[in-house]
Structure formats: C-alpha cells, structure tokens
C-alpha positions, 0 to 999 in steps of 0.5 A: 488517449486515457489518462493514467490514474494511479491508486495506491493499495495499503491504507488507500483500498486496503486496511493493511492495519487489519492484516498486521494484527493477525500477523503479529499474533501468528508470529507471537505464537511462535514464542516471541514477545511483543517488544521483540516483534515490534523491534524486528518489524521496525528493522524489517520495514526500515527500507520501505519493503517489509516482508513477513518472510524477512521478518521471520528471518530476523526473528529466527537470529534471536530464537530458532523455530520451524520456518516451514511452519511459520510460513505456513501460518503467515500463508493462511492469513491471506484467506481473510484479506477480502475482508480487509478492503475498505467498504467503499473500494469496490464500489469506487473501482467499479464506478471509475470513468474507464472511457477516460481513465487507465486505471493502474495500482501503484504500491510500494513494498516487497513485490512478493508480499504486495502481490499476495495481498493484491491477488488474495483480496480480489482487487487485481481484477479492477486494474488495467496495470499493476505496478509493484515497486521497491523504490519510492513512488516519485522515483519509480514514476519516472520510469513509466510516465513522462515528466510533462504528462498529465496523470492522477494519483491517489495515495495516503501518504502526503510526503510521497505526494509532495515529492511527486509534485516537485517533478510532475507539474501536471500531476493531480494529486489526492491524499486520502486519510481515512481516520485522520491517523498520525503518520506511520513509521514509513511516512515523513512529515511533508508540507503537502498542500494538495487535495485531501480527502476522508473517503472515495466519495469525497475523492470521486468529484475530483475524477469528473 
C-alpha cells in the first residue's frame, strides 16, 4: 500500500504573496484606501478561510460599488496564476516516487477560492487526491487518516505541523520556509522541532 504524502498549497507550492499584490490593486481601483483594504483583509482572514468575494462584501458595507464588475476584476487575476508557482514546484511534483507515495494536496482555506487557484495554476493534474479543508489540518486529517497511520506532510506552517505531531505519532513532517519569512497573520508561534527546509531540493532526500 502506498504511503500518503500530503503537500500544502499556499507558500509551499504557490507563492500566494504574488497573487495578493494584484488582488489588493484591483480592490484599490474600486476606490478603497490601503488601510481599509488591510483592515478588511485581516477580518476576512480571521477564520482561516479567506475569500475575495467575502472580502468584497465586507468592503461594500463601507462604500457601495458594482459587485459584478469587482468580481470580474478578481476572476481576471487567475489567468496569471501559473506564473506564481515556485520555480521548483513542477520538477518536484514530477519526480516524487509515485510507486511509494500517494500524492495528495491538502490546502486550508475557502474551498471555492482555493479550488480556483489550484486549477488555474495547473497544479491539480499532479495530485491523486485534492482536499480543500476549512478546519485546521490537524483536525481535518482525523477524517481521512488513522491515528496510527504512517504518512508524510510538507507545509509552511510550523504551528500546524506541531499540532499534527501531537496526535499522529507516525507522521513525518517537513516544514518549508523558502525565505525565512516572518509568521503570516494566520500562523501562531509553536515550538516545532522537526525537519525544516528552504526548498524542495532540500526536502526530496527525506522522501527517499
């Protein structure tokens, strides 16, 4: 039986920051200031399920605008998402031992938004299964793997991996932090002491 290998999407395979910048510019063109955009973004992200549509709905409470036009502007942004995959993403996904691993995508966030990004950027074709979860991963994983099951997971959030290891003792975790970035607004400090890498070249030997 193959071992499940779960791989995160945002900031692991896909540079989410490169989408955020044009997204904010599109919202700014609707007549909103940077402080308004940032504060509403923080509110829209507070439940870990950010959605551009819900973000726009929050902003419409501040100032009315043409929602249909705004959604069209956001949808246009997905066309460039193939450019936002990290340079080593495709080679890594192509070279994983498919005889050993079942390769599954596990991404936290609003399912509609995550699905649009995953499909538009071309990453979907590399996975055996794709899981869009609204719950934190250490909670969601209990619905698809056994507590005593061996599996691997690669994620950029050390706090998620720390909590996964609490329940799944046979899990192999790899934290990827590509640019030693500070914690994002979703990640909480956690004493994760497992494997840490900066790119997929460093991660691959752990999958042998």
